[in-house]
All heavy atoms as TSV, in Angstrom:
chain	resi	resn	atom	element	x	y	z
A	1	MET	N	N	162.547	45.651	123.400
A	1	MET	CA	C	161.810	46.787	122.855
A	1	MET	C	C	162.495	47.302	121.594
A	1	MET	O	O	163.713	47.452	121.569
A	1	MET	CB	C	161.754	47.926	123.873
A	1	MET	CG	C	160.976	47.618	125.120
A	1	MET	SD	S	160.840	49.092	126.097
A	1	MET	CE	C	159.120	49.068	126.402
A	2	ALA	N	N	161.704	47.567	120.602
A	2	ALA	CA	C	162.233	48.073	119.339
A	2	ALA	C	C	162.496	49.571	119.437
A	2	ALA	O	O	161.743	50.298	120.077
A	2	ALA	CB	C	161.257	47.791	118.205
A	3	LYS	N	N	163.576	50.002	118.804
A	3	LYS	CA	C	163.867	51.435	118.769
A	3	LYS	C	C	162.894	52.128	117.839
A	3	LYS	O	O	162.489	51.566	116.814
A	3	LYS	CB	C	165.278	51.680	118.256
A	3	LYS	CG	C	166.324	51.692	119.311
A	3	LYS	CD	C	167.628	52.180	118.708
A	3	LYS	CE	C	168.637	52.425	119.781
A	3	LYS	NZ	N	169.900	52.874	119.224
A	4	LYS	N	N	162.541	53.332	118.201
A	4	LYS	CA	C	161.659	54.105	117.339
A	4	LYS	C	C	162.456	54.595	116.130
A	4	LYS	O	O	163.559	55.100	116.267
A	4	LYS	CB	C	161.118	55.312	118.120
A	4	LYS	CG	C	159.810	55.814	117.611
A	4	LYS	CD	C	159.275	56.867	118.535
A	4	LYS	CE	C	157.835	57.140	118.200
A	4	LYS	NZ	N	157.265	58.171	119.031
A	5	ALA	N	N	161.897	54.400	114.939
A	5	ALA	CA	C	162.587	54.815	113.704
A	5	ALA	C	C	162.681	56.338	113.656
A	5	ALA	O	O	161.748	57.037	114.032
A	5	ALA	CB	C	161.844	54.297	112.490
A	6	GLU	N	N	163.838	56.820	113.209
A	6	GLU	CA	C	164.008	58.269	113.087
A	6	GLU	C	C	163.146	58.802	111.963
A	6	GLU	O	O	162.997	58.178	110.928
A	6	GLU	CB	C	165.480	58.594	112.793
A	6	GLU	CG	C	166.369	58.475	113.993
A	6	GLU	CD	C	167.752	58.993	113.693
A	6	GLU	OE1	O	167.872	59.973	112.929
A	6	GLU	OE2	O	168.707	58.419	114.224
A	7	LYS	N	N	162.579	59.979	112.189
A	7	LYS	CA	C	161.799	60.636	111.140
A	7	LYS	C	C	162.761	61.148	110.082
A	7	LYS	O	O	163.762	61.775	110.393
A	7	LYS	CB	C	161.002	61.807	111.720
A	7	LYS	CG	C	159.865	61.390	112.581
A	7	LYS	CD	C	158.604	61.458	111.787
A	7	LYS	CE	C	157.427	61.191	112.682
A	7	LYS	NZ	N	156.188	61.250	111.982
A	8	LYS	N	N	162.436	60.892	108.834
A	8	LYS	CA	C	163.259	61.361	107.735
A	8	LYS	C	C	162.950	62.837	107.481
A	8	LYS	O	O	161.794	63.232	107.471
A	8	LYS	CB	C	162.939	60.545	106.486
A	8	LYS	CG	C	163.998	60.575	105.448
A	8	LYS	CD	C	163.627	59.659	104.317
A	8	LYS	CE	C	164.828	58.880	103.881
A	8	LYS	NZ	N	164.531	58.033	102.737
A	9	ILE	N	N	163.976	63.621	107.295
A	9	ILE	CA	C	163.819	65.049	107.028
A	9	ILE	C	C	164.139	65.314	105.561
A	9	ILE	O	O	165.143	64.838	105.035
A	9	ILE	CB	C	164.766	65.883	107.923
A	9	ILE	CG1	C	164.459	65.643	109.399
A	9	ILE	CG2	C	164.671	67.362	107.587
A	9	ILE	CD1	C	163.105	66.130	109.842
A	10	LEU	N	N	163.265	66.084	104.905
A	10	LEU	CA	C	163.490	66.476	103.518
A	10	LEU	C	C	163.782	67.968	103.470
A	10	LEU	O	O	163.072	68.762	104.088
A	10	LEU	CB	C	162.257	66.172	102.662
A	10	LEU	CG	C	161.848	64.712	102.541
A	10	LEU	CD1	C	160.590	64.588	101.703
A	10	LEU	CD2	C	162.957	63.888	101.933
A	11	ARG	N	N	164.833	68.336	102.731
A	11	ARG	CA	C	165.147	69.747	102.511
A	11	ARG	C	C	164.615	70.110	101.131
A	11	ARG	O	O	164.995	69.516	100.142
A	11	ARG	CB	C	166.657	69.982	102.585
A	11	ARG	CG	C	167.223	69.799	103.978
A	11	ARG	CD	C	168.733	69.865	104.015
A	11	ARG	NE	N	169.277	71.003	103.320
A	11	ARG	CZ	C	169.555	72.184	103.886
A	11	ARG	NH1	N	169.310	72.364	105.159
A	11	ARG	NH2	N	170.073	73.159	103.178
A	12	VAL	N	N	163.729	71.106	101.106
A	12	VAL	CA	C	163.057	71.499	99.873
A	12	VAL	C	C	163.495	72.927	99.526
A	12	VAL	O	O	163.383	73.823	100.359
A	12	VAL	CB	C	161.526	71.435	100.049
A	12	VAL	CG1	C	160.824	71.804	98.764
A	12	VAL	CG2	C	161.100	70.057	100.519
A	13	THR	N	N	163.977	73.131	98.305
A	13	THR	CA	C	164.446	74.433	97.848
A	13	THR	C	C	163.661	74.836	96.597
A	13	THR	O	O	163.498	74.033	95.685
A	13	THR	CB	C	165.950	74.381	97.509
A	13	THR	OG1	O	166.662	73.917	98.655
A	13	THR	CG2	C	166.465	75.758	97.101
A	14	LEU	N	N	163.188	76.073	96.584
A	14	LEU	CA	C	162.490	76.614	95.415
A	14	LEU	C	C	163.534	77.105	94.419
A	14	LEU	O	O	164.291	78.024	94.712
A	14	LEU	CB	C	161.570	77.759	95.848
A	14	LEU	CG	C	160.692	78.374	94.758
A	14	LEU	CD1	C	159.722	77.332	94.201
A	14	LEU	CD2	C	159.916	79.563	95.315
A	15	VAL	N	N	163.602	76.466	93.249
A	15	VAL	CA	C	164.616	76.824	92.260
A	15	VAL	C	C	164.032	77.472	91.007
A	15	VAL	O	O	164.773	77.968	90.163
A	15	VAL	CB	C	165.484	75.611	91.846
A	15	VAL	CG1	C	166.305	75.119	93.019
A	15	VAL	CG2	C	164.630	74.511	91.272
A	16	LYS	N	N	162.700	77.462	90.869
A	16	LYS	CA	C	162.063	78.088	89.722
A	16	LYS	C	C	160.822	78.815	90.212
A	16	LYS	O	O	160.086	78.315	91.063
A	16	LYS	CB	C	161.695	77.035	88.678
A	16	LYS	CG	C	161.169	77.619	87.395
A	16	LYS	CD	C	161.008	76.556	86.329
A	16	LYS	CE	C	160.509	77.213	85.054
A	16	LYS	NZ	N	160.268	76.225	84.008
A	17	SER	N	N	160.573	80.003	89.674
A	17	SER	CA	C	159.444	80.814	90.095
A	17	SER	C	C	158.115	80.189	89.679
A	17	SER	O	O	157.973	79.692	88.566
A	17	SER	CB	C	159.561	82.207	89.483
A	17	SER	OG	O	158.410	82.958	89.769
A	18	PRO	N	N	157.111	80.247	90.580
A	18	PRO	CA	C	155.786	79.734	90.214
A	18	PRO	C	C	154.978	80.703	89.357
A	18	PRO	O	O	153.869	80.380	88.953
A	18	PRO	CB	C	155.118	79.500	91.579
A	18	PRO	CG	C	155.802	80.425	92.498
A	18	PRO	CD	C	157.216	80.566	91.992
A	19	ILE	N	N	155.544	81.872	89.025
A	19	ILE	CA	C	154.844	82.822	88.162
A	19	ILE	C	C	154.626	82.166	86.801
A	19	ILE	O	O	155.529	81.559	86.236
A	19	ILE	CB	C	155.659	84.126	88.003
A	19	ILE	CG1	C	155.742	84.854	89.322
A	19	ILE	CG2	C	155.051	85.017	86.922
A	19	ILE	CD1	C	156.668	86.065	89.310
A	20	GLY	N	N	153.419	82.270	86.286
A	20	GLY	CA	C	153.095	81.684	85.003
A	20	GLY	C	C	152.564	80.264	85.097
A	20	GLY	O	O	152.218	79.668	84.081
A	21	PHE	N	N	152.494	79.709	86.304
A	21	PHE	CA	C	151.947	78.384	86.518
A	21	PHE	C	C	150.560	78.517	87.141
A	21	PHE	O	O	150.208	79.570	87.673
A	21	PHE	CB	C	152.878	77.561	87.417
A	21	PHE	CG	C	154.149	77.158	86.718
A	21	PHE	CD1	C	155.296	77.919	86.854
A	21	PHE	CD2	C	154.180	76.029	85.908
A	21	PHE	CE1	C	156.462	77.564	86.194
A	21	PHE	CE2	C	155.346	75.670	85.248
A	21	PHE	CZ	C	156.479	76.431	85.387
A	22	PRO	N	N	149.737	77.470	87.084
A	22	PRO	CA	C	148.369	77.547	87.604
A	22	PRO	C	C	148.313	77.927	89.094
A	22	PRO	O	O	149.220	77.602	89.866
A	22	PRO	CB	C	147.833	76.134	87.392
A	22	PRO	CG	C	148.669	75.567	86.298
A	22	PRO	CD	C	150.022	76.187	86.455
A	23	GLU	N	N	147.252	78.592	89.469
A	23	GLU	CA	C	147.073	79.074	90.841
A	23	GLU	C	C	147.199	77.960	91.897
A	23	GLU	O	O	147.831	78.180	92.931
A	23	GLU	CB	C	145.722	79.784	90.974
A	23	GLU	CG	C	145.546	80.514	92.283
A	23	GLU	CD	C	146.526	81.657	92.503
A	23	GLU	OE1	O	146.964	82.278	91.518
A	23	GLU	OE2	O	146.868	81.914	93.683
A	24	PRO	N	N	146.645	76.765	91.681
A	24	PRO	CA	C	146.826	75.715	92.694
A	24	PRO	C	C	148.292	75.378	92.951
A	24	PRO	O	O	148.675	75.068	94.086
A	24	PRO	CB	C	146.081	74.515	92.106
A	24	PRO	CG	C	145.058	75.121	91.217
A	24	PRO	CD	C	145.713	76.343	90.631
A	25	GLN	N	N	149.127	75.445	91.924
A	25	GLN	CA	C	150.550	75.177	92.114
A	25	GLN	C	C	151.200	76.293	92.917
A	25	GLN	O	O	152.060	76.047	93.769
A	25	GLN	CB	C	151.248	74.993	90.779
A	25	GLN	CG	C	150.824	73.720	90.073
A	25	GLN	CD	C	151.552	73.492	88.769
A	25	GLN	OE1	O	152.576	74.118	88.486
A	25	GLN	NE2	N	151.027	72.584	87.964
A	26	LYS	N	N	150.800	77.535	92.675
A	26	LYS	CA	C	151.331	78.659	93.456
A	26	LYS	C	C	150.961	78.491	94.929
A	26	LYS	O	O	151.778	78.727	95.814
A	26	LYS	CB	C	150.769	79.987	92.942
A	26	LYS	CG	C	151.256	80.363	91.565
A	26	LYS	CD	C	150.624	81.659	91.111
A	26	LYS	CE	C	150.984	81.978	89.683
A	26	LYS	NZ	N	150.384	83.216	89.212
A	27	ARG	N	N	149.725	78.067	95.188
A	27	ARG	CA	C	149.268	77.875	96.571
A	27	ARG	C	C	150.019	76.734	97.244
A	27	ARG	O	O	150.318	76.804	98.436
A	27	ARG	CB	C	147.763	77.620	96.597
A	27	ARG	CG	C	146.979	78.889	96.394
A	27	ARG	CD	C	145.520	78.685	96.749
A	27	ARG	NE	N	144.742	79.112	95.597
A	27	ARG	CZ	C	143.837	78.395	94.975
A	27	ARG	NH1	N	143.537	77.183	95.375
A	27	ARG	NH2	N	143.203	78.873	93.937
A	28	THR	N	N	150.343	75.695	96.487
A	28	THR	CA	C	151.093	74.574	97.044
A	28	THR	C	C	152.488	75.017	97.458
A	28	THR	O	O	152.976	74.646	98.528
A	28	THR	CB	C	151.177	73.416	96.027
A	28	THR	OG1	O	149.854	72.999	95.696
A	28	THR	CG2	C	151.945	72.240	96.584
A	29	VAL	N	N	153.145	75.827	96.623
A	29	VAL	CA	C	154.479	76.346	96.955
A	29	VAL	C	C	154.406	77.158	98.244
A	29	VAL	O	O	155.243	77.009	99.138
A	29	VAL	CB	C	155.053	77.183	95.788
A	29	VAL	CG1	C	156.297	77.937	96.217
A	29	VAL	CG2	C	155.359	76.291	94.594
A	30	ARG	N	N	153.391	78.010	98.381
A	30	ARG	CA	C	153.235	78.820	99.597
A	30	ARG	C	C	152.961	77.931	100.815
A	30	ARG	O	O	153.474	78.174	101.899
A	30	ARG	CB	C	152.105	79.832	99.424
A	30	ARG	CG	C	152.338	80.861	98.341
A	30	ARG	CD	C	153.306	81.906	98.764
A	30	ARG	NE	N	152.658	82.783	99.734
A	30	ARG	CZ	C	153.173	83.889	100.208
A	30	ARG	NH1	N	154.349	84.282	99.779
A	30	ARG	NH2	N	152.543	84.623	101.083
A	31	ALA	N	N	152.140	76.891	100.620
A	31	ALA	CA	C	151.809	75.994	101.719
A	31	ALA	C	C	153.036	75.210	102.204
A	31	ALA	O	O	153.096	74.815	103.375
A	31	ALA	CB	C	150.716	75.025	101.292
A	32	LEU	N	N	154.002	75.025	101.325
A	32	LEU	CA	C	155.251	74.373	101.720
A	32	LEU	C	C	156.144	75.315	102.528
A	32	LEU	O	O	157.165	74.895	103.057
A	32	LEU	CB	C	156.005	73.886	100.476
A	32	LEU	CG	C	155.419	72.674	99.782
A	32	LEU	CD1	C	156.080	72.454	98.428
A	32	LEU	CD2	C	155.571	71.434	100.642
A	33	GLY	N	N	155.764	76.594	102.593
A	33	GLY	CA	C	156.548	77.567	103.360
A	33	GLY	C	C	157.605	78.260	102.538
A	33	GLY	O	O	158.521	78.870	103.088
A	34	LEU	N	N	157.491	78.171	101.222
A	34	LEU	CA	C	158.477	78.779	100.329
A	34	LEU	C	C	157.944	80.109	99.812
A	34	LEU	O	O	156.843	80.176	99.266
A	34	LEU	CB	C	158.785	77.845	99.166
A	34	LEU	CG	C	159.436	76.528	99.587
A	34	LEU	CD1	C	159.378	75.523	98.463
A	34	LEU	CD2	C	160.859	76.755	100.041
A	35	HIS	N	N	158.721	81.172	99.985
A	35	HIS	CA	C	158.303	82.509	99.590
A	35	HIS	C	C	159.231	83.130	98.550
A	35	HIS	O	O	158.789	83.923	97.731
A	35	HIS	CB	C	158.246	83.433	100.809
A	35	HIS	CG	C	157.326	82.924	101.872
A	35	HIS	ND1	N	155.965	83.023	101.781
A	35	HIS	CD2	C	157.584	82.297	103.040
A	35	HIS	CE1	C	155.416	82.496	102.852
A	35	HIS	NE2	N	156.383	82.029	103.638
A	36	ARG	N	N	160.519	82.777	98.579
A	36	ARG	CA	C	161.505	83.387	97.690
A	36	ARG	C	C	162.297	82.302	96.960
A	36	ARG	O	O	162.431	81.184	97.452
A	36	ARG	CB	C	162.489	84.235	98.504
A	36	ARG	CG	C	161.874	85.504	99.064
A	36	ARG	CD	C	162.848	86.251	99.948
A	36	ARG	NE	N	163.172	85.516	101.160
A	36	ARG	CZ	C	162.384	85.440	102.221
A	36	ARG	NH1	N	161.209	86.003	102.219
A	36	ARG	NH2	N	162.757	84.777	103.288
A	37	LEU	N	N	162.841	82.667	95.815
A	37	LEU	CA	C	163.707	81.739	95.087
A	37	LEU	C	C	164.918	81.376	95.938
A	37	LEU	O	O	165.450	82.208	96.672
A	37	LEU	CB	C	164.187	82.358	93.775
A	37	LEU	CG	C	163.206	82.330	92.619
A	37	LEU	CD1	C	163.807	83.010	91.405
A	37	LEU	CD2	C	162.791	80.924	92.283
A	38	HIS	N	N	165.354	80.159	95.835
A	38	HIS	CA	C	166.522	79.612	96.531
A	38	HIS	C	C	166.333	79.569	98.047
A	38	HIS	O	O	167.302	79.385	98.778
A	38	HIS	CB	C	167.808	80.346	96.140
A	38	HIS	CG	C	168.012	80.390	94.668
A	38	HIS	ND1	N	168.271	79.271	93.914
A	38	HIS	CD2	C	167.933	81.409	93.788
A	38	HIS	CE1	C	168.365	79.602	92.643
A	38	HIS	NE2	N	168.166	80.900	92.533
A	39	GLN	N	N	165.108	79.722	98.504
A	39	GLN	CA	C	164.812	79.559	99.929
A	39	GLN	C	C	164.680	78.058	100.194
A	39	GLN	O	O	164.101	77.323	99.399
A	39	GLN	CB	C	163.508	80.266	100.298
A	39	GLN	CG	C	163.132	80.111	101.760
A	39	GLN	CD	C	161.814	80.792	102.084
A	39	GLN	OE1	O	161.123	81.281	101.207
A	39	GLN	NE2	N	161.481	80.811	103.347
A	40	THR	N	N	165.222	77.601	101.314
A	40	THR	CA	C	165.175	76.188	101.683
A	40	THR	C	C	164.406	76.031	102.982
A	40	THR	O	O	164.597	76.799	103.923
A	40	THR	CB	C	166.596	75.631	101.849
A	40	THR	OG1	O	167.301	75.807	100.615
A	40	THR	CG2	C	166.585	74.163	102.222
A	41	VAL	N	N	163.539	75.041	103.022
A	41	VAL	CA	C	162.807	74.699	104.238
A	41	VAL	C	C	162.975	73.202	104.479
A	41	VAL	O	O	163.249	72.442	103.560
A	41	VAL	CB	C	161.307	75.063	104.152
A	41	VAL	CG1	C	161.115	76.562	104.081
A	41	VAL	CG2	C	160.637	74.384	102.988
A	42	GLU	N	N	162.811	72.793	105.732
A	42	GLU	CA	C	162.909	71.384	106.084
A	42	GLU	C	C	161.547	70.903	106.564
A	42	GLU	O	O	160.874	71.584	107.334
A	42	GLU	CB	C	163.953	71.171	107.178
A	42	GLU	CG	C	165.357	71.458	106.711
A	42	GLU	CD	C	166.400	71.155	107.771
A	42	GLU	OE1	O	166.020	70.926	108.947
A	42	GLU	OE2	O	167.585	71.152	107.430
A	43	HIS	N	N	161.145	69.725	106.084
A	43	HIS	CA	C	159.882	69.114	106.475
A	43	HIS	C	C	160.144	67.652	106.808
A	43	HIS	O	O	161.013	67.020	106.206
A	43	HIS	CB	C	158.867	69.162	105.323
A	43	HIS	CG	C	158.353	70.528	105.018
A	43	HIS	ND1	N	157.451	71.185	105.817
A	43	HIS	CD2	C	158.616	71.369	103.998
A	43	HIS	CE1	C	157.176	72.363	105.295
A	43	HIS	NE2	N	157.885	72.507	104.186
A	44	SER	N	N	159.356	67.110	107.749
A	44	SER	CA	C	159.454	65.676	108.003
A	44	SER	C	C	158.682	64.935	106.927
A	44	SER	O	O	157.635	65.390	106.460
A	44	SER	CB	C	158.917	65.336	109.396
A	44	SER	OG	O	157.590	65.780	109.519
A	45	ASP	N	N	159.226	63.820	106.509
A	45	ASP	CA	C	158.668	63.055	105.391
A	45	ASP	C	C	157.367	62.370	105.808
A	45	ASP	O	O	157.302	61.721	106.845
A	45	ASP	CB	C	159.693	62.016	104.947
A	45	ASP	CG	C	159.328	61.364	103.643
A	45	ASP	OD1	O	158.391	61.829	102.973
A	45	ASP	OD2	O	159.998	60.373	103.283
A	46	ASN	N	N	156.322	62.549	104.999
A	46	ASN	CA	C	155.058	61.846	105.190
A	46	ASN	C	C	154.322	61.818	103.854
A	46	ASN	O	O	154.675	62.547	102.924
A	46	ASN	CB	C	154.214	62.474	106.310
A	46	ASN	CG	C	153.844	63.903	106.022
A	46	ASN	OD1	O	153.263	64.211	104.984
A	46	ASN	ND2	N	154.179	64.798	106.943
A	47	PRO	N	N	153.295	60.983	103.721
A	47	PRO	CA	C	152.603	60.863	102.438
A	47	PRO	C	C	151.961	62.165	101.959
A	47	PRO	O	O	151.948	62.444	100.757
A	47	PRO	CB	C	151.532	59.795	102.703
A	47	PRO	CG	C	152.091	58.987	103.823
A	47	PRO	CD	C	152.851	59.964	104.673
A	48	ALA	N	N	151.427	62.972	102.858
A	48	ALA	CA	C	150.804	64.234	102.454
A	48	ALA	C	C	151.850	65.169	101.849
A	48	ALA	O	O	151.599	65.812	100.828
A	48	ALA	CB	C	150.124	64.896	103.647
A	49	LEU	N	N	153.025	65.241	102.469
A	49	LEU	CA	C	154.094	66.086	101.952
A	49	LEU	C	C	154.552	65.580	100.587
A	49	LEU	O	O	154.761	66.376	99.670
A	49	LEU	CB	C	155.275	66.120	102.919
A	49	LEU	CG	C	156.476	66.915	102.426
A	49	LEU	CD1	C	156.159	68.397	102.408
A	49	LEU	CD2	C	157.694	66.634	103.263
A	50	ARG	N	N	154.685	64.264	100.429
A	50	ARG	CA	C	155.116	63.706	99.150
A	50	ARG	C	C	154.140	64.068	98.038
A	50	ARG	O	O	154.539	64.373	96.917
A	50	ARG	CB	C	155.238	62.180	99.246
A	50	ARG	CG	C	156.403	61.707	100.060
A	50	ARG	CD	C	157.703	61.967	99.370
A	50	ARG	NE	N	158.816	61.478	100.175
A	50	ARG	CZ	C	159.995	61.181	99.681
A	50	ARG	NH1	N	160.236	61.347	98.400
A	50	ARG	NH2	N	160.948	60.774	100.468
A	51	GLY	N	N	152.843	64.075	98.340
A	51	GLY	CA	C	151.847	64.462	97.351
A	51	GLY	C	C	151.998	65.914	96.938
A	51	GLY	O	O	151.897	66.253	95.750
A	52	MET	N	N	152.251	66.795	97.925
A	52	MET	CA	C	152.453	68.217	97.619
A	52	MET	C	C	153.693	68.400	96.752
A	52	MET	O	O	153.683	69.172	95.784
A	52	MET	CB	C	152.585	69.031	98.909
A	52	MET	CG	C	151.323	69.113	99.715
A	52	MET	SD	S	151.576	69.896	101.308
A	52	MET	CE	C	151.779	71.594	100.828
A	53	LEU	N	N	154.760	67.689	97.088
A	53	LEU	CA	C	156.004	67.810	96.330
A	53	LEU	C	C	155.820	67.323	94.896
A	53	LEU	O	O	156.359	67.915	93.963
A	53	LEU	CB	C	157.126	67.029	97.013
A	53	LEU	CG	C	157.542	67.528	98.398
A	53	LEU	CD1	C	158.609	66.612	98.985
A	53	LEU	CD2	C	158.004	68.965	98.368
A	54	ASN	N	N	155.052	66.262	94.710
A	54	ASN	CA	C	154.838	65.735	93.357
A	54	ASN	C	C	154.077	66.705	92.465
A	54	ASN	O	O	154.274	66.707	91.255
A	54	ASN	CB	C	154.121	64.386	93.409
A	54	ASN	CG	C	155.042	63.267	93.801
A	54	ASN	OD1	O	156.249	63.342	93.607
A	54	ASN	ND2	N	154.479	62.219	94.377
A	55	THR	N	N	153.216	67.549	93.044
A	55	THR	CA	C	152.449	68.480	92.212
A	55	THR	C	C	153.314	69.627	91.702
A	55	THR	O	O	152.986	70.226	90.677
A	55	THR	CB	C	151.239	69.059	92.962
A	55	THR	OG1	O	151.680	69.786	94.097
A	55	THR	CG2	C	150.282	67.960	93.380
A	56	VAL	N	N	154.387	69.961	92.408
A	56	VAL	CA	C	155.240	71.090	91.997
A	56	VAL	C	C	156.708	70.673	91.867
A	56	VAL	O	O	157.604	71.493	92.025
A	56	VAL	CB	C	155.094	72.289	92.975
A	56	VAL	CG1	C	153.730	72.911	92.855
A	56	VAL	CG2	C	155.381	71.881	94.408
A	57	ILE	N	N	156.945	69.407	91.545
A	57	ILE	CA	C	158.305	68.879	91.453
A	57	ILE	C	C	159.161	69.645	90.445
A	57	ILE	O	O	160.375	69.772	90.616
A	57	ILE	CB	C	158.275	67.360	91.135
A	57	ILE	CG1	C	159.630	66.728	91.345
A	57	ILE	CG2	C	157.775	67.105	89.731
A	57	ILE	CD1	C	160.006	66.550	92.780
A	58	HIS	N	N	158.539	70.208	89.425
A	58	HIS	CA	C	159.270	70.925	88.384
A	58	HIS	C	C	159.795	72.281	88.867
A	58	HIS	O	O	160.589	72.914	88.189
A	58	HIS	CB	C	158.383	71.119	87.159
A	58	HIS	CG	C	157.062	71.747	87.466
A	58	HIS	ND1	N	156.027	71.023	88.044
A	58	HIS	CD2	C	156.622	73.012	87.325
A	58	HIS	CE1	C	154.993	71.850	88.209
A	58	HIS	NE2	N	155.337	73.050	87.788
A	59	LEU	N	N	159.371	72.721	90.055
A	59	LEU	CA	C	159.814	74.003	90.612
A	59	LEU	C	C	160.817	73.838	91.756
A	59	LEU	O	O	161.359	74.832	92.240
A	59	LEU	CB	C	158.606	74.789	91.144
A	59	LEU	CG	C	157.471	75.061	90.170
A	59	LEU	CD1	C	156.311	75.734	90.898
A	59	LEU	CD2	C	157.947	75.914	89.024
A	60	LEU	N	N	161.039	72.608	92.188
A	60	LEU	CA	C	161.781	72.357	93.426
A	60	LEU	C	C	163.036	71.533	93.208
A	60	LEU	O	O	163.185	70.826	92.216
A	60	LEU	CB	C	160.895	71.593	94.410
A	60	LEU	CG	C	159.544	72.175	94.740
A	60	LEU	CD1	C	158.762	71.203	95.611
A	60	LEU	CD2	C	159.687	73.516	95.422
A	61	GLN	N	N	163.911	71.631	94.235
A	61	GLN	CA	C	165.028	70.706	94.380
A	61	GLN	C	C	164.833	70.061	95.746
A	61	GLN	O	O	164.619	70.764	96.735
A	61	GLN	CB	C	166.354	71.455	94.337
A	61	GLN	CG	C	167.547	70.561	94.578
A	61	GLN	CD	C	168.854	71.329	94.594
A	61	GLN	OE1	O	168.881	72.539	94.354
A	61	GLN	NE2	N	169.922	70.652	94.896
A	62	ILE	N	N	164.905	68.733	95.805
A	62	ILE	CA	C	164.629	68.024	97.043
A	62	ILE	C	C	165.852	67.202	97.439
A	62	ILE	O	O	166.402	66.469	96.621
A	62	ILE	CB	C	163.403	67.101	96.876
A	62	ILE	CG1	C	162.202	67.919	96.440
A	62	ILE	CG2	C	163.106	66.347	98.168
A	62	ILE	CD1	C	161.052	67.120	95.934
A	63	GLU	N	N	166.249	67.343	98.717
A	63	GLU	CA	C	167.369	66.568	99.265
A	63	GLU	C	C	166.852	65.777	100.441
A	63	GLU	O	O	166.105	66.287	101.256
A	63	GLU	CB	C	168.487	67.483	99.743
A	63	GLU	CG	C	169.060	68.393	98.687
A	63	GLU	CD	C	169.970	69.453	99.279
A	63	GLU	OE1	O	170.541	69.211	100.363
A	63	GLU	OE2	O	170.091	70.513	98.672
A	64	GLU	N	N	167.280	64.507	100.527
A	64	GLU	CA	C	166.842	63.675	101.650
A	64	GLU	C	C	167.843	63.715	102.768
A	64	GLU	O	O	168.977	64.007	102.595
A	64	GLU	CB	C	166.619	62.244	101.201
A	64	GLU	CG	C	165.477	62.140	100.233
A	64	GLU	CD	C	165.089	60.709	99.942
A	64	GLU	OE1	O	165.381	59.827	100.754
A	64	GLU	OE2	O	164.490	60.497	98.899
């Protein structure tokens, strides 16, 4: 029997304010669970999350 692969965890930190950026980008930051600057949240890696991160990559710091 094959071992189940561990889920990869990504740590996402908001390092730049979404003020002054388009509303969809602000909503994406909120949907990621980020409310304040330098707040860090952890998410399991999946294609939907990667798409969200790519839309606001200029506002975030991502650690694997």
